[in-house]
N, C-alpha and C positions, 0 to 999 in steps of 0.2 A: 486172196486168203493166204497165198504163199508169202506175199509181202509182209503181212502182219506177222506171221510166224517168224520171219527173218528178223524184223525189227525187235520182237521180244527176245530172240536168241542173242541178238548183238546187245541188247540192254542188259541181260544177264551177264555177259562177260565184262563189258565196261562199268556196270554200276559198282561192283565192290571197290573199284580203283578210284571213284570219283568222291571228293571230300565236300560235304555241304557246309557252305560258308553263310553265315546268317549276319545280317547287317545291324549296326548299333542304332537305336533310335533316340533322337534329341528333340526336346520340347522347349520353345520359347513363345513368348508373346508376338503377334505380328507387329504391333505398333506400342510405342510408349511415349508419354509426354512429361516434360520436365521444365520447372520454371528457371528462367536464367539465374545463375548464381547459386543453385541448390544442388542437392545430391540425388541420385537415382540409382537404385539397384537393377541391373540387367540380368533377370533370372533365366538360368539354363539348366535343365535337369536332362537325364538321360537314362537309358535302360540298356543292359547288355546281357547276352546270354552267357558270357564268360564270367568267372570271378573277379571282382573287382578289388583292386589293392592301389595303394599309393605308387608302387613301382611300375604296374602295369598301365596306368591310365595316364594320358597326356591331354591337357586342355590347351587350346590356342584360341585367342580372341584377336580378331582384325577388324579394321574400319574401312569402309568404302564412302568417300564424300559424295555429296548431293549431284556433283557434276560428273559422277561415274568415273573418277580418276583411278589412279593406282591405289590398290589396297595398302593400308598401313597396319603395322603390328601394334596392338594394343596391351597385350598381356599374355604371358605363358605360364604353365604350371606342369611339373612333373616331379613329384616327390617334395619339391620345395617351389617357391615363388620366384619368378624372374620378372622383375619391374621392367616397365617399358623403357626403351631407349630415348635418348635425348630427342625431344620433339613436343609436338602438341599435347601428348598424353602423360608426359613425364610429371609425376606428383599429383595426377588426377585420377589414378586408378588403384583400388585396394581389392584384394582377393576376399571375397564373402561366401565361398562355397565350401562344400565338405565333400571329399571324394568318396568316402565311405557310406555316405548317404546319397550318392549319386546326385550331387549338386555341384555345378560348375559355374556358378554366377560370380560376377564382379560388380562392384559398385564405383560409378564415376562421381568424383568429388568436385564441388564449385565449377559446375557445368557452364562453360560459355556458349555463344551462339555458334561458334565454330565446330561445335560438336554434333551438329545436324548431319545426319547421314545414316547408313545401314551399318549395324554391328554383327558380325559373323561369329557364332559359337562352333567350334569344332572340337569334337571329343573322340579319341581313339583309345581302345582297350585291346591289345594284342592278346589274341590273334584276331579279335573282332574288330577290324578297322575299316569295315564297308558300312556306308550309310550317308544320308544326306546330312548337311549341315544346318543349324538353325540360324535365322536371320531375324532382327529387330530393327524396325525403322523408328529411330528417335527424333522427336521434334522439340527443339528448345523454343520456348515461348516466354513472353513477358508476363502473363497471367494464365492460371490455370482455366481452361474452357471446360464448360459442362459437357460431359459425354451423354450419350443416350441412356447409359446405365445409370448415371448420376441423376438424371432428369427423371427416370423411372422410379429410383429409389426415393427421391424427393415427393414424387406424387404418391407413392404408396405410403410414405410416412406421414404425409398430410392427411390422406385418407384415414389412417389409423388414429391419428390425433383427433380428427373430427368425431370419429366413432367413439373414442374414449370419452370425450366431451358430452356427446349426447347419452351415453350410458350413465355418466356422472350425474347428469341432469335427472334421468329417469330414476335412479336410485334415490336421490335427495326427495323428489315428488313422491314416490311411493312410501318412503319413510314418514314424510309429513301427514299424508293420508291415513296411514295406518296409526300414528300417533293420535290423531284427531278422532278417529273411529273409537279407539280404545278409551279416550277421554269421555266420549258420548256414552260408551257402554258403561263405564264406571259410574258416571253421574245417573244413569238410568236405574242402575242397579241399587244406589244409595236412595234414590227417591222411592224405589219400590220397597226398600227395607223400612224407611219412614212409614210409608203408608201401612205396611203390615204390622209395624209396632204401635201404630196410632200417633207417632210423632210427626210434627210438621217439618216441612223443608226450611232451610235457611231464608229463602225469600218470604215464606208465610210467617215464620217466627218473629220477625221484627214487628210488623203491624199487630199480631196477637199480643206480644209483649206490651205494647203501647196501649192496647185495650185494657189489658189486665191491670196495668198501672192506674189508668183513668178510673177504672171500677173500684179499685182499691182506694183511691183518693176520695171518691164519692161517698163511700161507706165511712170512711174516717170523717168526713165532714158532717155527715148526717148524725153520727154518734156524738159529735161534739155539741150539735143543735140541741139533741134530746137532753144531754146532761144540763145545759144551760137553762132550760124551761122549768124543771122542778125547783131550782135554787130561786128563781124569780117568784114562783108561787108561795114559798115558805116565807118570804120577805113580806108578802101582802097578808098573810095570816098574823105574822107577828105584829104588823101595824094595827091590824083590827083588834087584837088581844090588847094592845097598849092603850087603844081608844076606850075599850070597855073598862079597863082598870082606872083610866082617868074618870070616867063617869061614876064608878063606885066610890072613887075618893071624894068626888064632889057631893055624892049622897051622904056619905058619912059626916062630911063637914058641916052640912045643913043640919043635920041631926043633933050634932054637937051644939049649934047655936041655939036650937030650940031649948034644949035642956037648961042652958044657962038662963034663958028668959024665965 
């Protein structure tokens, strides 16, 4: 108990004289891949408890080869850009960051196979100068290899495409069925209207019209026959009247002959 009180007492005296120092945090990808002869952006962001300005922040990029040789300077920035010294990175590095946005990224241009290795991003913001560095392992390849995320994205995209196709087929089939049902309902309603009004349907109208025409034709033929029969009877009467007249003429002629005698 006595020791605890002693430690608390010493902490009370020493504590006011101790200055708390917070570390700067740097964020980078663990690995990146680039095709030979193309460009790649090495992204590096940071957070700091101190105000950020162009004058207070210093960014340093370095390179460690695969054989773990000596580190080489790649790029340096503080207020202005300091291009790399003559060497493998001369003309191959561009500043692509923004200090005020807490971005310390650089871009490697026309990457050759000799750029395989580890790239180290170091950021200092005085007085916040403590913290670990960011490291990116860069692999230069001839062709882009499919990562697990790419394969997963392709699988999800394919599944979404299949679902959309099935959904489209379902919508088309449903639309066709609904249209067919609507046509049936409309046809049924029309047939019902024809039945209610005593009208026949188009299917029944054609044979009915043919029957009516045949009936009218028969009536016309029968009327023509009736008209022709009286005319023939009149001719017969005329012929009989003519014969009677001839007989009368003959009688008159005979009488005249007797008178002459």
